[in-house]
N, C-alpha and C positions, 0 to 999 in steps of 0.2 A: 173314317180310317186315318185320313190325312191329319186329322185334329188330334187322334191319339198318339200318331208318331211325332207330332210337334211338341205334344206334352212331354212324351218320353225323352225327346232330345233336350228339351229345357230342364227336366228334372236330372239328366246326366250332366248337363254343364254345371247346374247349380250345386250337384253333389260334389263335384270336382273342386269348384271354387271354395265351397265352405264344407269340406270333408270333416267328419266327425272325430273327436279325440276321446280316448278311453283312459280313465284314470282309476287308480285302485287305492283304497284307504281301509285300514284296520278299523274294527268296530271300536267306538270310543275315540277315535282319533279325529283330526281336524285336517282341512285342506284349503289352499288359497287359489282361486282360478282366476287368471287375468283374461280380458276380453279386450282385444285391440279394435279400435274403429277408425274410420276416415276423419280427417280433420273437418270435412263438411258437416259432421253431426256433433260437433264440439257443444254447441248450445242445445242439443236435444236430450230428451230425458232417455236414460238407459234402464233396463230392468233385467232381472233374472228369473226365468220361469221354468216351471218343472211340468213335464208331460211328453209322453211319446208322440202324441199327435200334435202337430203344430197348431191346429185349429182349436185345440183344447189346452194349449199351455197355460198354466195358471201362474200369474205373477207371485214370486217369492218375497223379493226385496226391490226397491226401486231408488234411483238417485235422487227422486224428490220425496217421496213418501210412500210406503215406510222405508227408511234407509237400514233399518235394523229389525230383526226379530229376535225371539229367544235362542236361536241356533244359527243365524245368518245375518250378515251385514255387507253392505256395499259402499264403495268410495269411487269417485271419478277423478282421474288426474288427467286435465285437459292439457297439460305441458307434453306429457307423454302419450296422450290420446289413448288411455287405457283405463277402463274401470275394472276393479277387482271384486271378487265375492269371496268372503270368507265363510266357510261352513265348519261349524264345530259340533262336538258330542254326536258324532255320526253313528246311526244305526243301520243294521242290514235292510231294514224297511226303506232306508233313504236311497237305496239302489234304484236309479232310474235314469231318464234322458233329461238333460237340462239344457237351456238355451240362454246365449247373450243376444238381447234384442235391443234395437233401436226404435224408439217411438217416433212415428211420423204423423204429424198432425194432419187431419184430413185426408190420410191415405193408409196404405196397408204397411203395417210395422216391418222393419227390416231386420231379419235374423243374420248376425255377423259370424256366429259360431254355434256349435252344438256340442255338448260333452255326454258320454255316458259314464256315469259314476257307479262303481262297484264297491260296495263296503262288504269286506269279509271278516269272518270271525278269527282267521288265521292271519299268517303274516303275508302282506300284500305281495303281488308279484313284481311290482315295481315301487320303490320307494327311495327317499333320500334322508340324509341326517337332518337337513334343515332346508326350508325354502327360502330364507333370507339370508344372504351371505354379504358381507361388507369386507371391501378391501380399499386400499390406498392407491394413488396415483403412483404409476412406476412399479407397483408391487405385484403381487400374484394372489390368486385365490383357487381353492381346490374343493370340487364337489364330488362326493361319492354316491353313485347311483347303483342302488342293490337290487338285483334282479333274479328271477327264477323262469322266466318265460323265453322264449326263443325269437330270433328275428334280427333284423339289422339293427346296429347300435349307431346312433347319431346325437351329436350335441348341435342344437340350432338355436339361433338368434330368433325370437319370435317375429314372424313376418319376414324373416331374412333368409340367409344362406345357412348350411349345416356342414359340419365336419364329421367326416366317416372314417378318415386314416388316422394313423398314429400321431402325425404331427403336421399342423397346417396353421393357416392363419384365417382368422375371422374378423373382418372390419378392422384390419390392421394390427390385431393382437394375436400373439402366438397362443395356439391351443394344442394340447397333447392329450391323447387319449390312452389310457392303459387297462387292459383287463387282468383281473386277479381272481383268485378262488377264496371263498371264505368258508368258515365252518357251516355245518348242516346243509351242505350242497348249495350254499348261496354264493353268487358270483357278484362282482362289483366292476363297474366302469367308473375308472378314476379319471376326472377331468380337470386339467390345470390350465388356467388362464394367465399368462405372464405379460408383463409390460402393460399394465392397466392404463387405460386413458379414461378421462372424465366421461367421454362420450360412450363408454362401455356400459354404463349403467342403463340396465334395461331387463326385461324378462328373457330367459332362455329356457329351452326345453330339452329335457333328458329322454330320448326315445329309444325304446327296445321293442322291436316289432311294432304292434299296433298300440302298445301302451305308451304313455308319457307322462313326465312329471314337471310342472312348471317350477323354475327356480329364478328368484330375482337377485340380481347382482347390483349392489350399489357401490360406486367408487367414489371416494372422497379426497380431498387434498392432504397431503402430509403435513402435520403439524411440527413445530421446532422439536417438541419432544419426541415425536415418532422418528424423525430423522436422526436425532441424537441416540435413541435406543437402537436403531437400525446399525448406525456405526459401531456402537458398542458390541452389539451382538456378533458382529463380523469377527471379532477378537475372541469369541466364547464359543464352546461346542454346544451346538443346539440341543434342546431335550425333545425327543420326538414324543408326539401325544398320539395316542389311538382314538379314532373317532368313535363316538357311540352311535351304534347303529339302531336308532330309534325309529321303528316304523310308523310312529304317529305323525312324524314330520312336523313338529312343533315349530313355528317361526322363531329362530334364534339367531342373533347377530354375532358374527365372529369374524376375527381378522386372520386370515389363513395365508400369511405371508411367507413363513419359512418352517412349518410344522408337519409332522407326520409324514404321510406318503408324499404330500406336496414337495417336502424337503428332497425326497429321492428323485422325483421328476425334475425338479429344478436343478439337481445336480447332474443329471443325465443331460440335460439341455445345456449346462455350463460346460460340462466336459467336451461336448460336441462343438461348442464354440472356441474352447480352448485348443482343440485339436486342429481346428480350422486356422486360428490364429498362429499356432506353431508351424503348420505346414507352410503358410505364407512367409513367415519369418526364415524358415530353412530355405525356401525357394530364393528368396532376397540375397540371403547369405551366400548361397551356391553362386548366383549371378555375380555378386561382388567379388568373390574369391577368384572366379573364372577370369574376370577382368583384370585383377591384380596380377595374376600368374601370366596371361598374355602379354601385359604391359611389362613385366619384369622380363621375360624372354625376349622380346624385342629389343628392350635396353641392353641386355647382355649381349645379343648378337650384334647390336651397333658397336658396342663398346670393343668386342673381339675384333670387329672387321677394321675398326679404327687403330687398334694396337698393331693388327697384321700389317696394315699399310705403313705405319711407322716403322716397323721392323724390316719390311721390305726396302723402303728409301735409306735406311741408315745401316744395311747389313754389309759392313766392311770387316772381313775376318783379319785381325792383326797377327794371327799366327797360322799362315797357309801351311797346309801339309805337303805341298808339292815339293819334291826333292831338288828340282833344278831351278828354284828361284835364285836369283843374284840380287843381292842387296848392295847399295853404294852408301859409302859415307863420306860427307864432305868434310875435310878437314882444312881448317884455316890454319896456313903455315906463314910464319913470318920470313922475311927475306934473310934474315941471319941464321936461322935453322937450315935453310936450303943451300947456304954457302959451302957447309961442311960435305954436303951430298955431291955436288957438282961445281966444277970451275970452269966449264965451257961457256956457260951462259951468265950473264949479269942481269938478272931480272930487275925490271922497274920496282921502285918502292910500293907502288900501288897495285901491282898485280896479285891476285889471289889464286893460288894453285889447289888442286883437289887431287887426292889419290884414291883410287878405286880399290876395294878390298873384297876379295870373293869370299863370301861366307856360305856356309853350308848350313843345313837345318840341325836343329838340336839333337836329332837322333844319329846324324853323321858324326858331329862332333863327339858325341858320347862314345861312338864306335871307335874313332880315331885314338882317343885317350885310352 
């Protein structure tokens, strides 16, 4: 009993670590399956086998021999530690369980991933326009995932994190998700990756429920011609292009930098950036304006106080309105003029006399006249 429980526990752990994936392909179509492995297995032989029973999984293609058959081929990228299997001209009879396996010399082979491939005569439940997408550094790419099944929608980097919300970052790159409805009750999940970097080159998974579709994104450096073309395109109106919803998922390279739905997503993202910049600029303008107003008011107050002090110190009214003010006028008179007025005194030549005249205010003089 204890042995059975231990086996069941190991099976559950193994199942969680290497949970299977489900892919759907239309009859006559093709698909590319990536299998990621640990660096420890770089020099090991890898193979793709078919069969629900692990003990009876028969090899289809191998990285040593045979590398290809009439409808399957395999290649190994030791730089990315991924070997890929390409299946073509699929038929309903090809629906089965498949496994990615690493051969262990002198030991039990290691299964690193298993897939259930369902080949349908109708439209697949989940498919993309193309599994191979090419972008340039600093640019953006758009992937359209068409689906009819239900479940959580995710955009994941193979072996890495996933994005589930409208806008998020994935390994330093901006990712936006948008759901739209298409004809014939088809729905689409539009994924846009902006600000691409060279290290974003990798396999990604578009997941809806239990189904997923691998998509490989290749990021290349911009050439002088592309930089010139991009500068020119900014002065012209872009021509939107509608993606061709081909359920066969043929590998096609495309540069989705500013076309179709991606252009709308990029425009929304750019508008949000412009709004943030505008708000920051307005905030700075308000702060600067407030500082200028405070400084101006302080300067005006200082100037008014200074003028008030000067007015207080120099406030002498030359025309007082008091009726009883007496003014005096000093009149220098010569001794000769005074001789005719008085004879009782003989003033000295150097004496200066003054006569006081009582004056009234301007109003009194006007009344007297």
